[in-house]
C-alpha positions in Angstrom: -36.0 -5.7 30.7 -33.3 -3.9 28.7 -31.2 -7.1 28.7 -34.0 -9.0 27.2 -34.7 -6.4 24.6 -31.1 -6.1 23.5 -30.8 -9.9 23.2 -34.1 -10.1 21.2 -32.9 -7.4 18.8 -29.6 -9.1 18.4 -31.3 -12.4 17.7 -33.7 -10.8 15.2 -30.8 -9.0 13.5 -28.9 -12.3 13.2 -31.9 -14.0 11.7 -32.1 -11.1 9.2 -28.4 -11.5 8.5 -27.7 -8.0 9.7 -24.5 -9.1 11.3 -23.3 -5.6 12.2 -26.4 -4.9 14.3 -26.5 -8.3 15.8 -22.9 -8.1 17.0 -23.3 -4.5 18.2 -26.3 -5.4 20.3 -24.8 -8.6 21.7 -21.6 -6.8 22.7 -23.6 -3.9 24.2 -25.5 -6.4 26.3 -22.3 -8.0 27.6 -20.7 -4.6 28.3 -23.7 -3.1 30.0 -24.8 -6.2 31.9 -21.7 -8.3 32.6 -23.4 -10.6 35.1 -26.5 -11.3 32.9 -27.8 -14.8 32.7 -28.1 -14.2 29.0 -24.3 -14.2 28.7 -23.9 -17.7 27.3 -26.7 -17.0 24.7 -25.1 -13.6 23.7 -21.7 -15.2 23.3 -23.4 -18.0 21.2 -25.0 -15.4 19.1 -21.6 -13.7 18.5 -20.1 -17.1 17.6 -22.9 -17.7 15.1 -22.4 -14.3 13.5 -18.7 -14.8 13.3 -19.1 -18.3 11.8 -21.5 -17.0 9.1 -18.9 -14.3 8.2 -16.2 -17.0 7.9 -14.3 -15.6 10.9 -13.7 -19.1 12.3 -11.1 -18.3 14.9 -13.3 -15.6 16.3 -16.3 -18.0 16.3 -14.3 -20.6 18.2 -13.2 -18.0 20.8 -16.8 -16.9 21.4 -17.9 -20.5 21.6 -15.3 -21.3 24.2 -16.3 -18.2 26.2 -19.9 -19.3 26.0 -19.0 -22.8 27.3 -17.0 -21.3 30.2 -19.9 -19.1 31.2 -22.4 -21.9 31.5 -23.1 -23.2 35.0 -21.6 -26.6 35.9 -23.6 -29.6 34.6 
C-alpha cells in the first residue's frame, strides 16, 4: 500500500508541477521498494520531471533505466 501511495503522491506532485516533491517521492519509492512493479512507472515519472526541468541528459538516463526495467515483450 505504501508503494502505491508514494507513487500516487509523486504523480499528483508532477501534475501540479511540484517537481521537487515528485522527484523525492519517486526516489523514495525506488529506494524503499527496489523490487516494486512500479519501478518502470517511477522511473518514467523521474524522466518526465527531468525533461520538464530541461535536464535532458538526466531524462534520457531515467528513460533508459525505465526501458531496462520493463519485462521482455
